[in-house]
C-alpha positions as CSV (number, residue, x, y, z in Angstrom):
1,X,79.6,130.7,30.6
2,X,78.0,133.9,29.3
3,X,75.5,135.9,31.2
4,X,71.8,136.0,30.1
5,X,70.8,139.1,28.1
6,X,68.6,140.5,31.0
7,X,71.5,140.2,33.4
8,X,73.8,142.0,31.0
9,X,71.2,144.8,30.7
10,X,71.0,145.0,34.5
11,X,74.8,145.2,34.8
12,X,75.0,148.0,32.2
13,X,72.2,150.0,33.9
14,X,73.9,149.6,37.3
15,X,77.2,150.7,35.8
16,X,75.5,153.8,34.3
17,X,73.9,154.6,37.7
18,X,77.3,154.1,39.4
19,X,79.0,156.6,37.0
20,X,76.2,159.1,37.2
21,X,76.0,158.7,41.0
22,X,79.7,159.5,41.4
23,X,79.4,162.5,39.1
24,X,76.2,163.6,40.9
25,X,77.8,163.4,44.3
26,X,80.8,165.4,43.2
27,X,78.6,168.0,41.5
28,X,76.1,168.4,44.3
29,X,79.0,168.6,46.8
30,X,80.7,171.4,44.9
31,X,77.5,173.2,44.0
32,X,76.3,174.4,47.4
33,X,77.0,171.3,49.4
34,X,73.3,170.3,49.7
35,X,73.3,167.3,51.9
36,X,69.9,166.2,50.8
37,X,71.0,165.8,47.2
38,X,74.2,164.0,48.2
39,X,72.3,161.6,50.4
40,X,69.7,160.9,47.8
41,X,72.2,160.3,45.1
42,X,74.3,158.1,47.4
43,X,71.2,156.0,48.4
44,X,70.3,155.6,44.7
45,X,73.8,154.4,44.0
46,X,73.6,152.0,46.9
47,X,70.3,150.6,45.7
48,X,71.9,150.0,42.3
49,X,74.7,148.0,44.0
50,X,72.1,145.9,45.9
51,X,70.2,145.3,42.7
52,X,73.4,144.2,41.0
53,X,74.3,141.8,43.9
54,X,70.8,140.3,43.9
55,X,70.6,139.9,40.1
56,X,74.0,138.2,40.0
57,X,73.1,135.9,42.8
58,X,69.8,134.9,41.3
59,X,71.3,134.3,37.9
60,X,74.1,132.1,39.2
61,X,73.6,128.5,38.1
62,X,76.2,127.0,40.4
63,X,74.9,124.9,43.3
64,X,76.1,125.2,46.8
65,X,78.6,122.5,47.7
66,X,76.3,121.1,50.5
67,X,73.6,120.4,47.9
68,X,76.1,118.5,45.7
69,X,77.2,116.4,48.7
70,X,73.6,115.5,49.5
71,X,73.0,114.5,45.8
72,X,76.2,112.4,45.9
73,X,75.1,110.6,49.0
74,X,71.6,109.9,47.6
75,X,73.2,108.6,44.4
76,X,75.5,106.4,46.4
77,X,72.6,104.9,48.4
78,X,70.7,104.2,45.1
79,X,73.7,102.4,43.7
80,X,74.0,100.4,47.0
81,X,70.3,99.5,46.7
82,X,70.7,98.3,43.2
83,X,73.8,96.2,44.1
84,X,71.8,94.6,46.9
85,X,69.1,93.7,44.4
86,X,71.6,91.9,42.3
87,X,72.9,94.6,40.0
88,X,76.5,94.6,38.7
89,X,78.5,97.3,40.7
90,X,81.0,98.0,37.9
91,X,78.2,98.4,35.3
92,X,76.3,100.8,37.6
93,X,79.3,102.9,38.3
94,X,80.1,103.0,34.6
95,X,76.6,104.3,33.9
96,X,76.9,107.0,36.5
97,X,80.3,108.0,35.1
98,X,78.8,108.4,31.6
99,X,75.8,110.3,33.0
100,X,78.2,112.7,34.7
101,X,80.2,113.2,31.6
102,X,77.1,113.8,29.6
103,X,75.9,116.4,32.1
104,X,79.2,118.2,32.0
105,X,79.1,118.4,28.2
106,X,75.6,119.8,28.1
107,X,76.1,122.6,30.6
């Protein structure tokens, strides 16, 4: 699965901030050891890391396992309801299998 273009741009920008941040911390430490600059550059780099974590989390399309379990239980109860109404269990389960296969192919 490829990342969306905006996520790729955010990742590249964060990588640039990381590299510049490391260089900035080294240069400001060597050049007079100004703690204000070191802390400012370190906090900027930390902010870029937080942005990267949030962007990756938001862009993730995978569902949490608990949500999948709830959806499976609901589907099972719908199948049971249709069977009680007189539906053919094998036909219903075949329909569900085909729907799952179709969903996997399209994602």
